[in-house]
N, C-alpha and C positions, 0 to 999 in steps of 0.2 A: 517610717510608716506613718500614714495619716492617722489622726486621732479617731478612734472608734467611739461614736456617740451612743447615747442610750435610745435613740430613735429606733423604731421598728425597722429591721432589715428589709430592704426592698429587693424583689426578685429582678435580676438582670439577665437578659439574653446574652449568652456567650458568643454567639454567631448570628449573623443576619440570616433571615429565612431562606433567601436564594442560595447562599453559600452552604447553609445547613442541608438543604435539599440536594445540592450537587454532591455534597460529601456522602450523604445517605446513599445515593444512587451508585457512587463509585464504589463504596465499601461493601455494597451488596451485589456487585457485579462479578463476573467471571474473570475480571482482570486482576483480582487479588486472590491470595491463597484461601483455601478452605479454613485454615487456622487463623486468619486474620480476624481482628475484632470488627464488629459491625459499628454503626454510628454510635449506638447507645453505649457499648463497651468502651469505645474510644473516648467518648465524652466523659464516662465515669473515670477511666484511667487518667486522663489529663486534669480532671478536677482534683484527684487525689495527688497528683504531681504538683499542682499549684499550692497545695497545702503543705506538702513535705518540705523539710529544711534541707533535704539532700538534692543537689542539682543533677540533672541528667541532660547531656547535650542533645542537640537536635536529631542527629543520626540514631542515637540510642532510643529516643521517643518514638521516632518513625519505625524503627525495627520492632519495637514492642507491639505496635499497632498492626503492621503489615505482615510480620513473621518472615516472609520472603519479599524480594523486590517486586512491586506490581508491574504489570504491563500497561504503562501509560500510553495514552493515544497522543503522543507528542509532548514537546517541552512545555507548552502552554497548560495542558491539563496537569502535568507533573507540578509545575510552579503553583498553580491555583490550589491544587489539593494540599500540598505541603504547607503553603502559606495559610490555608484555612485551619489546619491543625495547630499551626503555631499561634494564630490569632486566638483560637479557642483557649489555649493555655494562658496566654497573656491577659486576655479579658477576664479569665477566672481570678488571676492574681489581683487585677485592678478592683474587681468586685469585692474581694475579701479585704483588700487594703482599705476600702471605703466603707467597711461594715455592712456590706450587702451580701446577697445570696444568689447563687446561680438559679436561673429559671430552667427547670428540668424540661427538656423537649418531648414529653410524652405524658400520657394519661396515667395518673397514679392509682386509678381505681382497678381493683381485681374483681373479675366476674364470679358470681356465686356458682355458676355452671361448671367452673374449673377448666373449661375449654381454653386452650392457648395460654393458660397461666404459667406453664413451665418455661415458655419462651417470651414471657411478658418483658417488655422494655425495662421495667424497674429491675427485674432480676439480672438482665444483661448489663445494666448500668451499674448495679451494685457489684457484680462479678468483676467488671473492669476497674471499679474503684478499689476493690480489695487486691486486685493485682498490683496496683500502685502501692498499697500498703505492704505487701509481701516483699516488694523490692527493697524497702528500707525499714524492716521491722524494728531494728535497734533504735532508729530516730523516732519512730512512731510510739514506741512502748518504753523506751529507756528511762526517761525522767519520771513520768507519771503514768505508770502502767495500768493501774486500776482505773483511773479516770478515762484513759484512752480506750481501754477495753469496754467500758460501759457505753461510751459515746458511739463505738463502732458496732455494738451488738445488732442494732437494726440492719446495718449493711451486711453483716455476716449472715443474719437470719434470712434476709431476702435474696441473697446471692445464690443460695443453693449449694455453695462449695463445701459446707460442713454437714450436709444432710446425712451422709453415711456414718460419720463419726459421732453425731449428736442427733439421735432420732427425736428428742424432745424439741430441740431447735427446729428441726425440720418440720415437725407437726405444727409448730406455731406459725411458721412461714407459709404453711399450706392452707391456713384458714383465711378465706378471702376478706373477711371483715378486719381481722388482725393485720393481715398483710397490707391492706389499704391504709390502716391507721399508722402503721410503721413507715410506709412510703411517704406519708404526709409529713413526717418529721425529717426526712433526709436533707432537704435543702438547708434548713436552719442548723442541723447537726454539722454540716460541712463548715460553717462559720465557727461553730463552737470548737471544732477540731482545729481549725486555723488559728484561733486565739490561744488554744491550749499549746499548740506547737511553737507560736511566736511570742507569746507573753513571757516576760522575764520572770524567773522564779523569785519569789520574795525571800530576801535574806533575813535570818533571825535577828531579833533586836540585840543590840550590843549589851554585854553584861554590865550590871550596875553594882557588881561587887566592889567594896571599898579597898583601900590599900591594905595589903598584908592579908587579905582574905583569899583563900584558895577556892577556886571554882571546882566543884565535884561534878564529873562528867564521865561518861562511858568512854572516854578517851580523847509469745505463745502461738502460739499460732503456728501453723505450718504453711510453707509456701505453696503456691499452686497457680496455674494459669487459668484465667476465666474462659468461658466457652467461646469459640469462634462464632462467626455469623451462621445463622440458621439457613438452611437451604430448603 
């Protein structure tokens, strides 16, 4: 892995605008299942998979996004769509490796009117991201559970997936000003999570006890699928 510098992380687009637009249109079309993730959910899922230390093969990743096999309009559309999804994941990994953050392809502001906030792209992206976390909970929470849970709290709050079981969390995410504040943290938190997952755990310093001296020593989350595309 490349050295991570102390420089301010720079936002990096994970896909070119034209490929992003084509992917948006396809995932929002009748050619994919009602249960398929839309562009924002797919972007969030693949960002999470770029962070995870568990590998998922190409077919598995695509199945998570599409739910069932899409009706592609020929081999060219199939190849271009699948290649775009693979590039998004690869570019996310490259961004993190270079100490940068993903440029999230949507407005982070929540409207005070409350209209359309339930289907806000931030919520769909966070739901997709959390689906990636649910896939490999042991890897995400195993070694440093408390820190991981703290970093993931904004994603959980904005995803809406925990609203029923945690009304307090739901109320927090429904406040437009608070939701906007949390959304503004997401990109940098992805890099924090990447470093948490990838950085080696520090080993304890060796004992300085002299010869003949005995050392005295003592010897969350539930899975779920994010929402499909809105109709």
